[in-house]
N, C-alpha and C positions, 0 to 999 in steps of 0.2 A: 364510901371511896377505897377508905382505909383498909380497907380488907385485899381490894383489888390489887391496892400498891402493896402493901405484905404479898401476895402471892407471887406478883411481878418479882420481887428479892428474890424470891426462893428460884425462879429459875434462872440458872445462870449463861449468861453472853445474850440475853435477850436481846436489849435491846441491839446491840452489833449486830443480831442473826434477823430483824427488822432493816433495819439499814442494808445491809446485804438482799435481803429479798425485796428490797424495794416497796417498803408497807408504811407508807407515809405515818401510821400510828404511836403513838408514848407506848411502851411495857403497860402500863396502866392501863389504857384505852381497848389493847391489845387484847390484855388477859378478860377485861369488861366483858367485850364484842363476846370472846371464843365461851367465856363465862354462860351468859345468852343464847346460846347458838347452842351449846350439845345443854342447855336446859327444854329446851325449842322441842331438839329433835329428840332427845329422850323420852319427853311428856309425848312426841308424836309417836316411836317407836310404843311407849307402852299403851297409848290407845289401839294400835294395831292389835299388837299382843291380845288385847282385853277383848277387840271385837271377834278375833279364832277364837279364843280359849274360853271365853265369858266364866274368867276367873279373878276373883277378887284377888286373887295371888298374886296376880302381876304386878302388881301396888310392889313387892319385895323387889324386882328386879332394876327399882332404880338405884337403891347403891351398887346397882352395876353397871348399870347400861350408862349412866352421869357420866363416873370418870375416865373409861372407856374413850366415849364423846367425848370428854376435853383433853385428853390428851391426845387422840386424833388431833382433833386441830392446833394445840399445841405445836406439834410435830408438824402440821402442815409448812411452818417458816422452812423448815431445814428440805422440805420435797420443792419450794419456791427455790431456795440459792439451790439447790443441784439441778435443778432444771436452769439457773439461769447458768450455772457456769459452763451447761453442754453448749452452750449458744456461742 
C-alpha cells in the first residue's frame, strides 16, 4: 500500500479531482484500482496480440502498453469532471 500512497502524492490535485468527479475513493484506493485495471487490460491486450502474432516477443509490449493504460485511467477523472461541468 505504501507504493500506492507515494504514487498518489506524485499526481497533483488528485484528491480534489476525485471529489469534483464524485468518485468516493481516496487517492490511494483510486490509484490501486487504476493500477490493477491497467495491469489486467495490458495482459489482455498482450494475450490478444500473442494469439494473432504467435510470437513470444509480444512480452516486450508490456512496458509500452501498461503506462499507456495507466495514464488513460488516471485521465478518466478529468473526463468525468468535464462531463459533470457540461451538465
